[in-house]
N, C-alpha and C positions, 0 to 999 in steps of 0.2 A: 423782390424773400426770393421769386423766379434766377434774376440776377446772379445775386449771392449763392446760391444749390446750385446755377454751372457754372461758375468759380471755384462751388469747396467740392464738385463731382468729379475731379479725376484723385482727390483725397477719400473725399468716402467709397468712392471703389478698391482703390487700396487696402482702406482701412477694412472693409472686409474680406477681401482678400486674402488680406493675412488672419482675420479673421475665421473663413471658411477653414483655410490652411492647418489653422488650431487646434481647431474642432477635435478631429480626432484626437488629438493627443491630449486634449483635454475632461473628453468623455470618456475616455480611459483611466483617465486618474481619478474621475466623481463615479468611475460603476460601480455598480452595486454586484459586481464580481468578486468577493474577496472571502479570500478561505480563513475557515477560520484557525485560530492564532489558538495551538501547541502551551502548555506551562513554557518557563523555565526550565531549561536542561542542563545539569553540571556534567553528565557523563562524554566524557571525549566523543564517542562515536555514537550514535545511534543512529535504529532504521525498525520503521514499523511498516507492512505489511497486511491485506489480507492472505488470509491462507488459499481458499476456495481460486486466485486469481493473482493476479498477478497489477491491484491498485497496490499505490504507497501513498501512504498519510502522510509520513513525517520522513526525514532522512540530513540527517548530520553527518557527514564527515564520514560517510557509509562506507569509501571504497578505501579509507586511510588500512593500511597491515596492522593488525593487534594480533599479540597475543591471548588465547582464544583462555587458554586456564582450562579449567573441569567441563566448561563448556563442553571443550573436543567429546568428555562424554555423550551427547547426545547419537555423534557418528557413532562413536562405538557396539553402542545399543542397539543404533540401527541396522547395522550389518550382523552384528548378532542374532538381532531376530529374521533377520531374513534370510540366514545360513546355518540355522541350529533352529530344533527344537528346545521346551525349556527344558523336561526333563532328562538333558544329556548333563551328563558329570562333569562337571571341571576340576582337575587334579592343580592345586600349585604347588612349581617347581620353586627352584631355592633364584633364579632369574625374576623370576615371578616378583616375588618378596627383595629381591637387591632394588631396594629404591634407598634417595637420602632421605638423612633424617627426620626431615620434618614434612617428610610426605603423608599425607592420610592414610591412613588404611583402617580396615575390619580386623585387625591383629589375630589374621589367618597363618599356618604356620604351613612351616616346608611339611608336601604329601600328603595336605588338609585336601578333602571330595566332599565337592557340598554341588547341589545343583545348577541348570544354568539360570535360572529362575533369584537362586536365591542370591548369585553373586549380578545379578541384574538388579537386583532391589539392595545390594549393599554399595554398588556402582553408582545409582541412579540418588536415593537417600543419603547414603553414609559420603558420599566421593571418596570407594578406597580406591584407590591406584592399584594395592595388592591386587581388587578384580578389575580393573582394568587392562596388567596385565596378564593375569589367569587366561581372561577374557578370550585375548587379542593371541595366545602363541596356542589355544581350543581351537579360532575359528580358524587362526591363518595359519597355522602353523608354527610359528617365529613371531618376533616379534615385527620385524625385516617386513614380514611375505604379510603381514595385518597392512601395517604403511601402505604397503604398494595397495593393497583393495582401499585405505582410504581414500586414495589421492586417482584411486582409481572410478570411486562410488561418486565426487565431489565431483570431478570435470563430466561426471555422466549427468547431476542433477544441472550443471549450469555455472557450478563455480570457478571464476575465472585470476584469480589473485589471492589461492591458498596454496599452504602442505603443509605434509603432518609427515612427519616421524614418531610418533608415539601414541599408543590408546588413549593416555591422562591428560593429557598438556602438561605435565609437567614443563618447566622451559627445557629451548632451545632455540637460538636462534635461529634454526629451519624453520619451527614447529607456526605458522603464519595462518592467519586467514583476516577478512575485513565483515562488517555488519551486513552489508547485502549478502556474501556468500556464504555464511553463518544463514539468515533467511532461508535459503534454500536447503540447506539439511534440517533446517526446522523444521518447512511446511514437508518433507520429504516423511519425516519422523511421524510427525502428526499427525498421517496416514494408517499410522498403524495405531492398532487398537490396544494391541500389548503395551505397547509405549505410553498411551495417555493415562492406565490402569496403572502405571509401574509412577512415573511421575505426581501422578493426581492423587496420592499415598502418603499421608503424610506421619505415621509409624508405623513400621512393620516389625513382624515378631517370625523368627527362624531357627530353624529343630536343629537340635546337636546336630554334631559329625564326627566322627572317625577321628577329630581332635579338637573337639571343641566344646563346649556346654555351647545351651540356647544363647542368641545374639537378638537382642530389640536394636533394631536401625532405625532414626528421625531425620524427615524432612529437613534440609539447614534453610529451605525457601520461607522466607517472613509474609509472604502475599498465600499462602495457603495456611500460615497459621489465624487458629481463629484469635489465640490470646494476645495476635501482633498487633498494634494502630495500622500496619502495611497490611494487613488481609484484604480481603475482598474477594464476595460472591463469585464474581463473574471471573476472579483470573486457577485456570484448568490444575498447571502447575511449569513447573520449566525447570531447570539447571543454573545453579551458582557456582560462582568459580573465582580462586582469586588467589596470584601471585605477584612475588611485589614486582617484577618486571610488567604487570601486568592488569594492576586493581584490581581491584572489585571485577563484574564479567556476572553476568543474568541476562540470561533469554526468558521470557513470558509466552506463558503461552494463554491464552484470553478468550473465552465465546456467549456471545447476549443475542437475541432475537435471531438467530438465525446467522449470528456474523462473527467467525473465529482469525481470530489478528493473531498474529507472534512480533513482540519485541525484541531484538536484539540492543544488548547496553555494553557497552565494550570499554575500559576501567572507568572505574563509575567510582561514588566514597561509598566506602566499606558497607554501612549499615544504609545513608541512606539513600541507596540505590535503587529501593525496593519503596519507599514512602516516593519516590518519583515514579518508582512503576507503576504504582497505585493509580495515580494522580493523570500519565497515558494514559491505563485505562480507562479513568473515570473519561476523559475529556475525549476520546475515543465513542466509546458507547451513547453520550451525552450529545453528540455535537452531528453524526454519520450513521446510516443507516443500509442493508440491502434491502433492495425491493425491487419486487415484479410490476413492470407500468408495460406489458403489454397491451393490458385495455386502457390504461390513458393516455397513449399516443395518439394523436391523431393529428399530426401535418404531416404524416404519410398516405397520400393520394394515389390512387390506382387510374392513368391514362387510359385503360379500358376497364367497363366492365367482366370479359368475358377473361381476365387475368385473374388467376387464382392464388393468389399471394398471400400469407399470415405474417404475422410477426409471429417468434417465438413463445409459447402461451409458458416455457419456463424460464424464459431469460431473463434475469435479475440486472441490475447496474446500482452501484454504490448511489446512495442521496446524501444531501445535507438534510437535515430535518428543519422541518415547512417548511422547506422551499416547493417554489411550483415548479412540475416539470418545462412549464417553456421557457423558465431563466437559465435550463441550461443548453450550452454550445450543441451539439447536433451536424453530424455529417455523412452521408450515403457513401458506401463503394460498396460498384454495381462484382459482382463477382465474376461476370465476362472479362472485367481490366485486374480481376486481382489471378495472383502467381498460386502454386499449385501448393505451396507451403502456408497461404494467407489461407487459402480456402480449408486444406488440410487443416490449421488452427484453429479456423472460425468454425469448421464443423465438431472437431475435436471426437474423430471415431461415428459420431451419427451418419444414417446414411439417409436424410431429407435433402433434397435437393435445392440448392442452395441459394440463392436469387442473388441476393445484396445483403450488408452489414452494414449498423446504425451504428456507430460510436458517436460517447457522450463526452463531454469535459466540459469544467467547470474553471473561471481561475487557472488556468492551462492545467492544471492536473486531470489527467486522464478517470473519467468512471466508470469506465466498462464499454460492452457492445452488449447488441439483441440485434441478430441474423433473421431477414425475414427467409422464407422455404418457399420454392415453385410448386406445383404437380404435375403430373402428365398432360393436362390439361388444358397450360399451362397456352394464350394465342399470341399472347404481344410480349416484346421484350423492351416494353419502357413502363419507368415510373416512375413519378417526381416523389421531390421531399421538398417538404416547404419549410423553412424555417421563420421562425417569428424575430422579427427585430424591432429593439426599438431606438423610436425618433430621438434624437436631444434637443435640449431643452432650448441650448445653445442654437441649432440645427432653425429652431420656430421662429426665434430672436431675430434670424440674419435675416430670415424669405420676405418676415412683418418688414421689419426697416427697411427691405429694397421696396417693395412694397408701396410705403407712405415715399420714400424718397418720389420712387415714377409715377405716383402719383397729383405728387407736389408739381413736381417738373412740367407733365404735361394739362394739367388743368388750366382752363383758360383764363384769364386776370382781366379783374375786372374794372371796364373804364369811364368814365368819367363823361354822360349822356353827351350829346350836342345839341342842340335849340336846332328844330327841325321849323321853327317861324318866324318871318321876322319880326323884329321890332315893332312894336303896334307906336303911330307918330303923334302924335299931341299937334289938335289946331289949331293954328294959329286964330 
């Protein structure tokens, strides 16, 4: 057996080496790091992200330029809220009413006066294009002036593939954005409490004006309609849109367990997009959550007991429901190795002294970061971060095989014992 093993030894070693080389690939393919699978979506462009940070749940053709239709009015509303007060009087001009025949309006009249508040409800609930034009003239002095404000604001928010030419979203080949860019605009709007009041309202009754009797506006968003199959209580509101050139568009804001999200859908089915939004909202909140893990993180250790460091007690990361913290990948970046821009982004205005930042990820998805702060009594500049690694069963098998083969080769062979005494002679 030993001779056979010696002859086969080169082949065995080659096999083990190949197996060892393939082990990481095999381990990755069979890893438990599997990102939860989202429901199928027919909408052409989709982008789902957390509002409080840059975490992304799902993206599909998120950087393809699309016509945003009436979701444009989110930016129009944001600019109006940032530059005017709700009690200002808006006057409808002839140009504000110079719209294509099929454009949706609140049936305003030339010279009609109404408060900006009423205009904004007409804009966001009834999707009145006449309201959009009147607001643009009121805020920007002209449609062109307001378009310049829209593009400046989009650039300020980090949009890189957007260009706006009107406040309504009516078709123009030079009026476009992307699902990713629209999410940046939507996040900025979400931070305005008045904007939230507007989009979460299902019906609004408006008083009479100098030209018109009382009006009542109804929200077209089926996700907040209690009588609709698409209704879900986690949805705060949003903005609908439709053009022949853009399909159905929808921006949805939702919040549950202190984790607000925004879903941008461009070019979807006219009515099916609402059920799709509902399914996506339910998917996010059934699989993910934002949690404070500062008390759970035990892999960070101090080299010196005098080093007074602490994990940010308010820091939260995205977590997958029912998954232990040790299953996430983590890495540490020390402040002394970070650029000023990186440190400023990590501190987000805090005056605490940054020592390091722990970055978390899972299945190639970023989960967020937790800061480690230092105080003036810090005497050590070193710390360590201990990652917990799992040994692949394949490596264990390879190790056991090598040990067995080595034992069989080096173990002594059993030989037939020789006689140590002479054979007895018979007497003659």
